[in-house]
PDB file of N, CA, C and O in Angstrom, chain B, residues numbered from 101:
ATOM      1  N   MET B 101      72.632 -10.977 -29.440  1.00  0.00           N
ATOM      2  CA  MET B 101      73.292  -9.523 -29.291  1.00  0.00           C
ATOM      3  C   MET B 101      73.392  -9.018 -30.848  1.00  0.00           C
ATOM      4  O   MET B 101      73.372  -9.837 -31.767  1.00  0.00           O
ATOM      5  N   PRO B 102      73.484  -7.817 -31.038  1.00  0.00           N
ATOM      6  CA  PRO B 102      73.329  -7.139 -32.606  1.00  0.00           C
ATOM      7  C   PRO B 102      75.012  -7.084 -32.761  1.00  0.00           C
ATOM      8  O   PRO B 102      75.918  -6.970 -31.936  1.00  0.00           O
ATOM      9  N   LEU B 103      74.975  -7.221 -34.207  1.00  0.00           N
ATOM     10  CA  LEU B 103      76.355  -7.149 -35.232  1.00  0.00           C
ATOM     11  C   LEU B 103      76.747  -6.015 -35.297  1.00  0.00           C
ATOM     12  O   LEU B 103      75.892  -5.149 -35.486  1.00  0.00           O
ATOM     13  N   PHE B 104      78.039  -5.650 -35.178  1.00  0.00           N
ATOM     14  CA  PHE B 104      78.542  -4.488 -35.095  1.00  0.00           C
ATOM     15  C   PHE B 104      79.958  -4.496 -36.093  1.00  0.00           C
ATOM     16  O   PHE B 104      80.846  -5.333 -35.935  1.00  0.00           O
ATOM     17  N   LEU B 105      80.003  -3.546 -37.017  1.00  0.00           N
ATOM     18  CA  LEU B 105      81.197  -3.426 -37.837  1.00  0.00           C
ATOM     19  C   LEU B 105      81.885  -2.112 -37.208  1.00  0.00           C
ATOM     20  O   LEU B 105      81.343  -1.012 -37.092  1.00  0.00           O
ATOM     21  N   VAL B 106      83.406  -2.518 -36.765  1.00  0.00           N
ATOM     22  CA  VAL B 106      84.129  -1.503 -36.242  1.00  0.00           C
ATOM     23  C   VAL B 106      85.180  -1.169 -37.281  1.00  0.00           C
ATOM     24  O   VAL B 106      85.954  -1.975 -37.798  1.00  0.00           O
ATOM     25  N   THR B 107      85.084   0.367 -37.558  1.00  0.00           N
ATOM     26  CA  THR B 107      85.882   0.741 -38.573  1.00  0.00           C
ATOM     27  C   THR B 107      86.658   2.087 -38.639  1.00  0.00           C
ATOM     28  O   THR B 107      86.038   3.038 -38.163  1.00  0.00           O
ATOM     29  N   ARG B 108      87.647   2.297 -39.038  1.00  0.00           N
ATOM     30  CA  ARG B 108      88.523   3.599 -38.858  1.00  0.00           C
ATOM     31  C   ARG B 108      87.943   4.571 -39.379  1.00  0.00           C
ATOM     32  O   ARG B 108      87.741   4.535 -40.593  1.00  0.00           O
ATOM     33  N   PRO B 109      87.548   5.622 -38.659  1.00  0.00           N
ATOM     34  CA  PRO B 109      86.741   7.108 -39.101  1.00  0.00           C
ATOM     35  C   PRO B 109      87.460   7.587 -40.458  1.00  0.00           C
ATOM     36  O   PRO B 109      88.685   7.657 -40.559  1.00  0.00           O
ATOM     37  N   LYS B 110      86.618   7.888 -41.426  1.00  0.00           N
ATOM     38  CA  LYS B 110      87.345   8.481 -42.456  1.00  0.00           C
ATOM     39  C   LYS B 110      88.221   9.987 -42.272  1.00  0.00           C
ATOM     40  O   LYS B 110      87.700  10.984 -41.772  1.00  0.00           O
ATOM     41  N   GLY B 111      89.498   9.944 -42.724  1.00  0.00           N
ATOM     42  CA  GLY B 111      90.239  11.149 -42.491  1.00  0.00           C
ATOM     43  C   GLY B 111      91.162  10.835 -41.297  1.00  0.00           C
ATOM     44  O   GLY B 111      92.123  11.589 -41.144  1.00  0.00           O
ATOM     45  N   ALA B 112      90.973   9.709 -40.339  1.00  0.00           N
ATOM     46  CA  ALA B 112      91.636   9.452 -39.310  1.00  0.00           C
ATOM     47  C   ALA B 112      92.761   8.550 -39.526  1.00  0.00           C
ATOM     48  O   ALA B 112      92.840   7.409 -39.070  1.00  0.00           O
ATOM     49  N   GLU B 113      93.823   9.273 -40.416  1.00  0.00           N
ATOM     50  CA  GLU B 113      95.203   8.472 -40.545  1.00  0.00           C
ATOM     51  C   GLU B 113      96.043   8.502 -39.418  1.00  0.00           C
ATOM     52  O   GLU B 113      97.125   7.939 -39.581  1.00  0.00           O
ATOM     53  N   HIS B 114      95.793   9.103 -38.109  1.00  0.00           N
ATOM     54  CA  HIS B 114      96.306   8.935 -37.195  1.00  0.00           C
ATOM     55  C   HIS B 114      95.686   7.651 -36.326  1.00  0.00           C
ATOM     56  O   HIS B 114      96.284   7.233 -35.334  1.00  0.00           O
ATOM     57  N   LEU B 115      94.980   7.319 -36.586  1.00  0.00           N
ATOM     58  CA  LEU B 115      94.483   5.796 -36.204  1.00  0.00           C
ATOM     59  C   LEU B 115      95.119   4.791 -37.071  1.00  0.00           C
ATOM     60  O   LEU B 115      95.016   3.694 -36.521  1.00  0.00           O
ATOM     61  N   LYS B 116      95.677   4.716 -38.094  1.00  0.00           N
ATOM     62  CA  LYS B 116      96.331   3.669 -38.706  1.00  0.00           C
ATOM     63  C   LYS B 116      97.292   2.920 -37.678  1.00  0.00           C
ATOM     64  O   LYS B 116      98.183   3.508 -37.064  1.00  0.00           O
ATOM     65  N   ASN B 117      97.078   1.860 -37.582  1.00  0.00           N
ATOM     66  CA  ASN B 117      98.059   0.927 -36.934  1.00  0.00           C
ATOM     67  C   ASN B 117      98.982   0.020 -37.637  1.00  0.00           C
ATOM     68  O   ASN B 117      98.660  -0.490 -38.710  1.00  0.00           O
ATOM     69  N   PRO B 118     100.216  -0.219 -37.024  1.00  0.00           N
ATOM     70  CA  PRO B 118     101.051  -0.899 -38.077  1.00  0.00           C
ATOM     71  C   PRO B 118     100.838  -2.442 -38.346  1.00  0.00           C
ATOM     72  O   PRO B 118     101.628  -3.159 -38.961  1.00  0.00           O
ATOM     73  N   THR B 119      99.780  -2.788 -37.850  1.00  0.00           N
ATOM     74  CA  THR B 119      99.362  -4.417 -38.238  1.00  0.00           C
ATOM     75  C   THR B 119      98.567  -4.296 -39.323  1.00  0.00           C
ATOM     76  O   THR B 119      98.508  -5.253 -40.095  1.00  0.00           O
ATOM     77  N   THR B 120      97.816  -3.121 -39.586  1.00  0.00           N
ATOM     78  CA  THR B 120      96.913  -3.109 -40.709  1.00  0.00           C
ATOM     79  C   THR B 120      95.592  -3.580 -40.410  1.00  0.00           C
ATOM     80  O   THR B 120      94.811  -3.754 -41.345  1.00  0.00           O
ATOM     81  N   LEU B 121      95.177  -3.852 -39.022  1.00  0.00           N
ATOM     82  CA  LEU B 121      93.951  -3.824 -38.582  1.00  0.00           C
ATOM     83  C   LEU B 121      93.105  -2.689 -38.463  1.00  0.00           C
ATOM     84  O   LEU B 121      93.058  -1.878 -37.539  1.00  0.00           O
ATOM     85  N   HIS B 122      92.310  -2.739 -39.724  1.00  0.00           N
ATOM     86  CA  HIS B 122      91.521  -1.548 -39.894  1.00  0.00           C
ATOM     87  C   HIS B 122      90.005  -1.790 -39.764  1.00  0.00           C
ATOM     88  O   HIS B 122      89.242  -0.903 -40.145  1.00  0.00           O
ATOM     89  N   GLY B 123      89.462  -3.081 -39.183  1.00  0.00           N
ATOM     90  CA  GLY B 123      88.360  -3.134 -38.803  1.00  0.00           C
ATOM     91  C   GLY B 123      88.071  -4.406 -38.291  1.00  0.00           C
ATOM     92  O   GLY B 123      88.937  -5.263 -38.470  1.00  0.00           O
ATOM     93  N   ALA B 124      86.804  -4.799 -37.551  1.00  0.00           N
ATOM     94  CA  ALA B 124      86.252  -6.154 -36.967  1.00  0.00           C
ATOM     95  C   ALA B 124      84.885  -5.963 -37.227  1.00  0.00           C
ATOM     96  O   ALA B 124      84.310  -4.894 -37.432  1.00  0.00           O
ATOM     97  N   VAL B 125      84.331  -7.310 -37.195  1.00  0.00           N
ATOM     98  CA  VAL B 125      83.011  -7.458 -37.004  1.00  0.00           C
ATOM     99  C   VAL B 125      82.768  -8.425 -35.771  1.00  0.00           C
ATOM    100  O   VAL B 125      83.263  -9.551 -35.718  1.00  0.00           O
ATOM    101  N   VAL B 126      82.051  -7.942 -34.896  1.00  0.00           N
ATOM    102  CA  VAL B 126      81.918  -8.417 -33.406  1.00  0.00           C
ATOM    103  C   VAL B 126      80.453  -8.449 -33.233  1.00  0.00           C
ATOM    104  O   VAL B 126      79.790  -7.593 -33.819  1.00  0.00           O
ATOM    105  N   ASP B 127      79.857  -9.352 -32.483  1.00  0.00           N
ATOM    106  CA  ASP B 127      78.709  -9.089 -31.862  1.00  0.00           C
ATOM    107  C   ASP B 127      78.857  -8.705 -30.139  1.00  0.00           C
ATOM    108  O   ASP B 127      79.585  -9.168 -29.261  1.00  0.00           O
ATOM    109  N   ALA B 128      77.848  -7.687 -30.137  1.00  0.00           N
ATOM    110  CA  ALA B 128      78.256  -6.544 -28.815  1.00  0.00           C
ATOM    111  C   ALA B 128      76.761  -6.038 -28.356  1.00  0.00           C
ATOM    112  O   ALA B 128      75.781  -6.091 -29.100  1.00  0.00           O
ATOM    113  N   ALA B 129      76.749  -5.649 -27.304  1.00  0.00           N
ATOM    114  CA  ALA B 129      75.279  -5.036 -26.460  1.00  0.00           C
ATOM    115  C   ALA B 129      75.278  -3.602 -27.510  1.00  0.00           C
ATOM    116  O   ALA B 129      74.296  -3.417 -28.228  1.00  0.00           O
ATOM    117  N   ASP B 130      76.294  -2.750 -27.533  1.00  0.00           N
ATOM    118  CA  ASP B 130      76.410  -1.579 -28.030  1.00  0.00           C
ATOM    119  C   ASP B 130      77.999  -1.167 -28.631  1.00  0.00           C
ATOM    120  O   ASP B 130      79.025  -1.847 -28.609  1.00  0.00           O
ATOM    121  N   GLY B 131      77.775   0.154 -29.144  1.00  0.00           N
ATOM    122  CA  GLY B 131      78.923   0.552 -29.748  1.00  0.00           C
ATOM    123  C   GLY B 131      80.121   0.400 -28.698  1.00  0.00           C
ATOM    124  O   GLY B 131      81.173  -0.085 -29.118  1.00  0.00           O
ATOM    125  N   THR B 132      80.038   0.728 -27.556  1.00  0.00           N
ATOM    126  CA  THR B 132      81.617   1.013 -26.758  1.00  0.00           C
ATOM    127  C   THR B 132      81.751  -0.547 -26.483  1.00  0.00           C
ATOM    128  O   THR B 132      82.879  -1.002 -26.295  1.00  0.00           O
ATOM    129  N   ALA B 133      80.848  -1.226 -26.458  1.00  0.00           N
ATOM    130  CA  ALA B 133      81.100  -2.914 -25.981  1.00  0.00           C
ATOM    131  C   ALA B 133      81.848  -3.495 -27.337  1.00  0.00           C
ATOM    132  O   ALA B 133      82.806  -4.260 -27.228  1.00  0.00           O
ATOM    133  N   ALA B 134      81.440  -3.158 -28.367  1.00  0.00           N
ATOM    134  CA  ALA B 134      81.902  -3.514 -29.815  1.00  0.00           C
ATOM    135  C   ALA B 134      83.149  -3.188 -29.736  1.00  0.00           C
ATOM    136  O   ALA B 134      83.883  -4.131 -30.030  1.00  0.00           O
ATOM    137  N   ILE B 135      83.863  -1.922 -29.368  1.00  0.00           N
ATOM    138  CA  ILE B 135      85.101  -1.732 -29.324  1.00  0.00           C
ATOM    139  C   ILE B 135      86.048  -2.462 -28.552  1.00  0.00           C
ATOM    140  O   ILE B 135      87.105  -2.925 -28.982  1.00  0.00           O
ATOM    141  N   ALA B 136      85.604  -2.543 -27.365  1.00  0.00           N
ATOM    142  CA  ALA B 136      86.004  -3.354 -26.258  1.00  0.00           C
ATOM    143  C   ALA B 136      86.227  -5.183 -26.907  1.00  0.00           C
ATOM    144  O   ALA B 136      87.151  -5.970 -26.701  1.00  0.00           O
ATOM    145  N   ALA B 137      85.263  -5.304 -27.523  1.00  0.00           N
ATOM    146  CA  ALA B 137      85.136  -6.825 -28.259  1.00  0.00           C
ATOM    147  C   ALA B 137      86.200  -7.164 -29.319  1.00  0.00           C
ATOM    148  O   ALA B 137      86.797  -8.223 -29.512  1.00  0.00           O
ATOM    149  N   ALA B 138      86.281  -5.894 -29.999  1.00  0.00           N
ATOM    150  CA  ALA B 138      87.397  -5.877 -30.991  1.00  0.00           C
ATOM    151  C   ALA B 138      88.676  -5.801 -30.738  1.00  0.00           C
ATOM    152  O   ALA B 138      89.487  -6.410 -31.436  1.00  0.00           O
ATOM    153  N   ASN B 139      89.113  -4.886 -29.493  1.00  0.00           N
ATOM    154  CA  ASN B 139      90.094  -5.153 -28.931  1.00  0.00           C
ATOM    155  C   ASN B 139      90.711  -6.217 -28.368  1.00  0.00           C
ATOM    156  O   ASN B 139      91.923  -6.425 -28.419  1.00  0.00           O
ATOM    157  N   ALA B 140      89.769  -7.009 -27.740  1.00  0.00           N
ATOM    158  CA  ALA B 140      89.947  -8.144 -27.096  1.00  0.00           C
ATOM    159  C   ALA B 140      90.416  -9.464 -28.258  1.00  0.00           C
ATOM    160  O   ALA B 140      91.061 -10.501 -28.105  1.00  0.00           O
ATOM    161  N   LEU B 141      89.763  -8.858 -29.403  1.00  0.00           N
ATOM    162  CA  LEU B 141      90.294 -10.094 -30.419  1.00  0.00           C
ATOM    163  C   LEU B 141      91.795  -9.801 -30.790  1.00  0.00           C
ATOM    164  O   LEU B 141      92.520 -10.727 -31.154  1.00  0.00           O
ATOM    165  N   ALA B 142      92.225  -8.597 -30.702  1.00  0.00           N
ATOM    166  CA  ALA B 142      93.724  -8.244 -30.824  1.00  0.00           C
ATOM    167  C   ALA B 142      94.520  -8.361 -29.891  1.00  0.00           C
ATOM    168  O   ALA B 142      95.005  -7.349 -29.384  1.00  0.00           O
ATOM    169  N   THR B 143      94.873  -9.736 -29.398  1.00  0.00           N
ATOM    170  CA  THR B 143      95.304  -9.690 -27.839  1.00  0.00           C
ATOM    171  C   THR B 143      96.716  -9.292 -27.806  1.00  0.00           C
ATOM    172  O   THR B 143      97.273  -9.035 -26.739  1.00  0.00           O
ATOM    173  N   ARG B 144      97.452  -9.221 -29.202  1.00  0.00           N
ATOM    174  CA  ARG B 144      99.044  -8.885 -29.002  1.00  0.00           C
ATOM    175  C   ARG B 144      99.295  -7.501 -29.349  1.00  0.00           C
ATOM    176  O   ARG B 144     100.427  -7.114 -29.637  1.00  0.00           O
ATOM    177  N   HIS B 145      98.158  -6.648 -29.332  1.00  0.00           N
ATOM    178  CA  HIS B 145      97.981  -5.167 -29.680  1.00  0.00           C
ATOM    179  C   HIS B 145      97.645  -4.366 -28.383  1.00  0.00           C
ATOM    180  O   HIS B 145      97.029  -4.850 -27.433  1.00  0.00           O
ATOM    181  N   ASN B 146      98.209  -2.837 -28.458  1.00  0.00           N
ATOM    182  CA  ASN B 146      97.446  -2.124 -27.246  1.00  0.00           C
ATOM    183  C   ASN B 146      96.172  -1.592 -27.829  1.00  0.00           C
ATOM    184  O   ASN B 146      96.304  -0.621 -28.574  1.00  0.00           O
ATOM    185  N   ALA B 147      95.093  -2.003 -27.648  1.00  0.00           N
ATOM    186  CA  ALA B 147      93.557  -1.037 -28.093  1.00  0.00           C
ATOM    187  C   ALA B 147      93.836  -0.868 -29.080  1.00  0.00           C
ATOM    188  O   ALA B 147      94.179   0.309 -29.190  1.00  0.00           O
ATOM    189  N   PRO B 148      93.940  -1.598 -30.349  1.00  0.00           N
ATOM    190  CA  PRO B 148      94.033  -1.063 -31.992  1.00  0.00           C
ATOM    191  C   PRO B 148      92.829  -0.296 -32.351  1.00  0.00           C
ATOM    192  O   PRO B 148      92.759   0.392 -33.369  1.00  0.00           O
ATOM    193  N   PHE B 149      91.965  -0.420 -31.564  1.00  0.00           N
ATOM    194  CA  PHE B 149      90.475   0.122 -32.137  1.00  0.00           C
ATOM    195  C   PHE B 149      89.901   1.171 -31.461  1.00  0.00           C
ATOM    196  O   PHE B 149      88.782   1.642 -31.663  1.00  0.00           O
ATOM    197  N   ALA B 150      90.824   1.561 -30.542  1.00  0.00           N
ATOM    198  CA  ALA B 150      90.417   2.880 -29.901  1.00  0.00           C
ATOM    199  C   ALA B 150      90.092   4.045 -30.624  1.00  0.00           C
ATOM    200  O   ALA B 150      90.911   4.366 -31.485  1.00  0.00           O
ATOM    201  N   GLY B 151      89.121   4.739 -30.489  1.00  0.00           N
ATOM    202  CA  GLY B 151      88.666   5.752 -31.202  1.00  0.00           C
ATOM    203  C   GLY B 151      88.040   5.534 -32.429  1.00  0.00           C
ATOM    204  O   GLY B 151      87.742   6.526 -33.094  1.00  0.00           O
ATOM    205  N   PHE B 152      87.738   4.215 -32.931  1.00  0.00           N
ATOM    206  CA  PHE B 152      87.117   3.719 -34.251  1.00  0.00           C
ATOM    207  C   PHE B 152      85.688   3.984 -34.148  1.00  0.00           C
ATOM    208  O   PHE B 152      85.206   4.095 -33.021  1.00  0.00           O
ATOM    209  N   ASP B 153      84.980   4.096 -35.131  1.00  0.00           N
ATOM    210  CA  ASP B 153      83.573   4.179 -35.311  1.00  0.00           C
ATOM    211  C   ASP B 153      82.838   2.853 -35.233  1.00  0.00           C
ATOM    212  O   ASP B 153      83.549   1.898 -35.548  1.00  0.00           O
ATOM    213  N   THR B 154      81.778   2.602 -34.942  1.00  0.00           N
ATOM    214  CA  THR B 154      80.914   1.276 -34.876  1.00  0.00           C
ATOM    215  C   THR B 154      79.568   1.636 -35.324  1.00  0.00           C
ATOM    216  O   THR B 154      78.795   2.461 -34.837  1.00  0.00           O
ATOM    217  N   THR B 155      79.410   0.792 -36.444  1.00  0.00           N
ATOM    218  CA  THR B 155      78.048   0.509 -36.830  1.00  0.00           C
ATOM    219  C   THR B 155      77.258  -0.724 -36.780  1.00  0.00           C
ATOM    220  O   THR B 155      77.796  -1.806 -37.012  1.00  0.00           O
ATOM    221  N   GLN B 156      76.030  -0.628 -36.493  1.00  0.00           N
ATOM    222  CA  GLN B 156      75.382  -1.899 -36.400  1.00  0.00           C
ATOM    223  C   GLN B 156      74.704  -2.248 -37.716  1.00  0.00           C
ATOM    224  O   GLN B 156      73.979  -1.537 -38.411  1.00  0.00           O
ATOM    225  N   VAL B 157      75.074  -3.412 -37.889  1.00  0.00           N
ATOM    226  CA  VAL B 157      74.815  -4.009 -39.206  1.00  0.00           C
ATOM    227  C   VAL B 157      73.863  -5.109 -39.284  1.00  0.00           C
ATOM    228  O   VAL B 157      73.382  -5.635 -40.287  1.00  0.00           O
ATOM    229  N   ALA B 158      73.654  -5.394 -37.908  1.00  0.00           N
ATOM    230  CA  ALA B 158      72.414  -6.597 -38.029  1.00  0.00           C
ATOM    231  C   ALA B 158      71.544  -6.392 -36.705  1.00  0.00           C
ATOM    232  O   ALA B 158      71.950  -5.466 -36.003  1.00  0.00           O
ATOM    233  N   ALA B 159      70.646  -6.943 -36.324  1.00  0.00           N
ATOM    234  CA  ALA B 159      69.942  -6.936 -35.038  1.00  0.00           C
ATOM    235  C   ALA B 159      70.354  -7.938 -34.354  1.00  0.00           C
ATOM    236  O   ALA B 159      70.311  -7.759 -33.137  1.00  0.00           O
ATOM    237  N   THR B 160      70.736  -8.921 -34.702  1.00  0.00           N
ATOM    238  CA  THR B 160      71.268 -10.223 -34.205  1.00  0.00           C
ATOM    239  C   THR B 160      72.231 -10.989 -34.890  1.00  0.00           C
ATOM    240  O   THR B 160      72.108 -11.101 -36.110  1.00  0.00           O
ATOM    241  N   ALA B 161      73.261 -11.589 -34.254  1.00  0.00           N
ATOM    242  CA  ALA B 161      74.021 -12.354 -35.115  1.00  0.00           C
ATOM    243  C   ALA B 161      73.483 -13.932 -35.211  1.00  0.00           C
ATOM    244  O   ALA B 161      72.932 -14.596 -34.333  1.00  0.00           O
ATOM    245  N   GLU B 162      73.811 -14.283 -36.496  1.00  0.00           N
ATOM    246  CA  GLU B 162      73.185 -15.327 -36.957  1.00  0.00           C
ATOM    247  C   GLU B 162      73.862 -16.923 -36.225  1.00  0.00           C
ATOM    248  O   GLU B 162      75.027 -16.850 -35.836  1.00  0.00           O
ATOM    249  N   ALA B 163      73.359 -17.868 -36.110  1.00  0.00           N
ATOM    250  CA  ALA B 163      73.944 -18.730 -35.414  1.00  0.00           C
ATOM    251  C   ALA B 163      75.341 -19.383 -35.931  1.00  0.00           C
ATOM    252  O   ALA B 163      75.484 -19.567 -37.139  1.00  0.00           O
ATOM    253  N   GLY B 164      76.248 -19.690 -35.125  1.00  0.00           N
ATOM    254  CA  GLY B 164      77.493 -19.658 -35.806  1.00  0.00           C
ATOM    255  C   GLY B 164      78.506 -18.870 -36.134  1.00  0.00           C
ATOM    256  O   GLY B 164      79.596 -19.145 -36.636  1.00  0.00           O
ATOM    257  N   PHE B 165      77.799 -17.345 -35.627  1.00  0.00           N
ATOM    258  CA  PHE B 165      78.794 -16.437 -36.132  1.00  0.00           C
ATOM    259  C   PHE B 165      79.994 -16.276 -35.041  1.00  0.00           C
ATOM    260  O   PHE B 165      79.893 -16.280 -33.814  1.00  0.00           O
ATOM    261  N   VAL B 166      81.329 -16.114 -35.963  1.00  0.00           N
ATOM    262  CA  VAL B 166      82.520 -15.899 -35.372  1.00  0.00           C
ATOM    263  C   VAL B 166      82.939 -14.644 -35.465  1.00  0.00           C
ATOM    264  O   VAL B 166      82.913 -14.119 -36.578  1.00  0.00           O
ATOM    265  N   PRO B 167      83.420 -13.888 -34.310  1.00  0.00           N
ATOM    266  CA  PRO B 167      84.118 -12.228 -34.465  1.00  0.00           C
ATOM    267  C   PRO B 167      85.226 -12.521 -35.532  1.00  0.00           C
ATOM    268  O   PRO B 167      85.826 -13.576 -35.738  1.00  0.00           O
ATOM    269  N   ALA B 168      85.329 -11.404 -36.106  1.00  0.00           N
ATOM    270  CA  ALA B 168      86.776 -11.348 -36.972  1.00  0.00           C
ATOM    271  C   ALA B 168      87.245 -10.083 -37.357  1.00  0.00           C
ATOM    272  O   ALA B 168      86.552  -9.147 -37.756  1.00  0.00           O
ATOM    273  N   LEU B 169      88.495 -10.111 -37.211  1.00  0.00           N
ATOM    274  CA  LEU B 169      89.428  -9.025 -37.432  1.00  0.00           C
ATOM    275  C   LEU B 169      89.409  -8.958 -39.002  1.00  0.00           C
ATOM    276  O   LEU B 169      89.361  -9.949 -39.731  1.00  0.00           O
ATOM    277  N   ILE B 170      89.461  -7.486 -39.473  1.00  0.00           N
ATOM    278  CA  ILE B 170      89.664  -7.078 -41.006  1.00  0.00           C
ATOM    279  C   ILE B 170      91.262  -6.524 -41.149  1.00  0.00           C
ATOM    280  O   ILE B 170      91.767  -5.845 -40.255  1.00  0.00           O
ATOM    281  N   GLN B 171      91.844  -6.819 -42.127  1.00  0.00           N
ATOM    282  CA  GLN B 171      92.919  -6.252 -42.420  1.00  0.00           C
ATOM    283  C   GLN B 171      92.828  -5.410 -43.724  1.00  0.00           C
ATOM    284  O   GLN B 171      92.449  -6.059 -44.700  1.00  0.00           O
ATOM    285  N   GLY B 172      93.075  -4.210 -43.918  1.00  0.00           N
ATOM    286  CA  GLY B 172      93.004  -3.283 -45.198  1.00  0.00           C
ATOM    287  C   GLY B 172      91.843  -2.507 -44.985  1.00  0.00           C
ATOM    288  O   GLY B 172      91.273  -2.478 -43.895  1.00  0.00           O
ATOM    289  N   ASN B 173      91.517  -1.962 -45.847  1.00  0.00           N
ATOM    290  CA  ASN B 173      90.438  -0.730 -45.913  1.00  0.00           C
ATOM    291  C   ASN B 173      88.985  -1.724 -46.101  1.00  0.00           C
ATOM    292  O   ASN B 173      88.827  -2.350 -47.150  1.00  0.00           O
ATOM    293  N   VAL B 174      88.152  -1.780 -45.189  1.00  0.00           N
ATOM    294  CA  VAL B 174      87.234  -2.525 -45.158  1.00  0.00           C
ATOM    295  C   VAL B 174      86.014  -1.799 -46.084  1.00  0.00           C
ATOM    296  O   VAL B 174      85.183  -2.488 -46.677  1.00  0.00           O
ATOM    297  N   LEU B 175      86.014  -0.481 -46.126  1.00  0.00           N
ATOM    298  CA  LEU B 175      84.692   0.285 -46.480  1.00  0.00           C
ATOM    299  C   LEU B 175      85.326   0.909 -48.001  1.00  0.00           C
ATOM    300  O   LEU B 175      84.525   1.160 -48.901  1.00  0.00           O
ATOM    301  N   GLY B 176      86.603   1.101 -48.177  1.00  0.00           N
ATOM    302  CA  GLY B 176      87.044   1.749 -49.768  1.00  0.00           C
ATOM    303  C   GLY B 176      87.083   3.309 -49.121  1.00  0.00           C
ATOM    304  O   GLY B 176      86.475   3.783 -48.161  1.00  0.00           O
ATOM    305  N   ASP B 177      87.905   3.811 -49.912  1.00  0.00           N
ATOM    306  CA  ASP B 177      88.152   5.235 -49.696  1.00  0.00           C
ATOM    307  C   ASP B 177      86.902   6.134 -50.100  1.00  0.00           C
ATOM    308  O   ASP B 177      86.668   7.155 -49.454  1.00  0.00           O
ATOM    309  N   ALA B 178      86.042   5.726 -51.249  1.00  0.00           N
ATOM    310  CA  ALA B 178      85.075   6.784 -51.684  1.00  0.00           C
ATOM    311  C   ALA B 178      84.187   6.584 -50.763  1.00  0.00           C
ATOM    312  O   ALA B 178      83.762   7.707 -50.492  1.00  0.00           O
ATOM    313  N   TYR B 179      83.473   5.554 -49.903  1.00  0.00           N
ATOM    314  CA  TYR B 179      82.466   5.699 -49.067  1.00  0.00           C
ATOM    315  C   TYR B 179      82.598   6.510 -48.133  1.00  0.00           C
ATOM    316  O   TYR B 179      83.599   6.585 -47.421  1.00  0.00           O
ATOM    317  N   SER B 180      81.482   7.278 -48.030  1.00  0.00           N
ATOM    318  CA  SER B 180      81.533   8.423 -46.727  1.00  0.00           C
ATOM    319  C   SER B 180      80.168   8.070 -45.987  1.00  0.00           C
ATOM    320  O   SER B 180      79.784   8.953 -45.220  1.00  0.00           O
ATOM    321  N   GLY B 181      79.575   7.230 -46.056  1.00  0.00           N
ATOM    322  CA  GLY B 181      78.362   6.580 -45.249  1.00  0.00           C
ATOM    323  C   GLY B 181      78.516   6.348 -43.872  1.00  0.00           C
ATOM    324  O   GLY B 181      79.543   6.706 -43.297  1.00  0.00           O
ATOM    325  N   PRO B 182      77.534   5.745 -43.248  1.00  0.00           N
ATOM    326  CA  PRO B 182      77.769   5.125 -41.773  1.00  0.00           C
ATOM    327  C   PRO B 182      78.865   4.461 -41.414  1.00  0.00           C
ATOM    328  O   PRO B 182      79.247   3.588 -42.193  1.00  0.00           O
ATOM    329  N   GLY B 183      79.466   4.642 -40.447  1.00  0.00           N
ATOM    330  CA  GLY B 183      80.670   4.066 -40.314  1.00  0.00           C
ATOM    331  C   GLY B 183      82.242   4.624 -40.690  1.00  0.00           C
ATOM    332  O   GLY B 183      83.350   4.274 -40.283  1.00  0.00           O
ATOM    333  N   ARG B 184      81.879   5.470 -41.487  1.00  0.00           N
ATOM    334  CA  ARG B 184      83.166   6.373 -42.056  1.00  0.00           C
ATOM    335  C   ARG B 184      83.089   7.847 -41.790  1.00  0.00           C
ATOM    336  O   ARG B 184      83.496   8.666 -42.614  1.00  0.00           O
ATOM    337  N   GLY B 185      82.578   8.173 -40.664  1.00  0.00           N
ATOM    338  CA  GLY B 185      82.600   9.707 -40.341  1.00  0.00           C
ATOM    339  C   GLY B 185      82.021  10.645 -41.374  1.00  0.00           C
ATOM    340  O   GLY B 185      81.547  10.207 -42.423  1.00  0.00           O
ATOM    341  N   ALA B 186      82.058  12.046 -41.058  1.00  0.00           N
ATOM    342  CA  ALA B 186      81.349  12.939 -42.015  1.00  0.00           C
ATOM    343  C   ALA B 186      82.358  13.056 -43.174  1.00  0.00           C
ATOM    344  O   ALA B 186      82.088  13.739 -44.162  1.00  0.00           O
TER     345      ALA B 186
END
């Protein structure tokens, strides 16, 4: 399956969550499934990635890939490309 980066859209301060989960890297069939997979990783939270952006970063995940949650600003404040909204 493709590999997706799930990130908070630029300027979406209202989507910050108290646990500082600001991103995830998951393998999923599409963007919608990537959001669901990211939410499934954060089992103690109530859909912390709802409304986030998804960006396909690879056509397939390499063998041994493990989905991961990311704390903090994964793309940086100055980045405005894919996965960060307009």
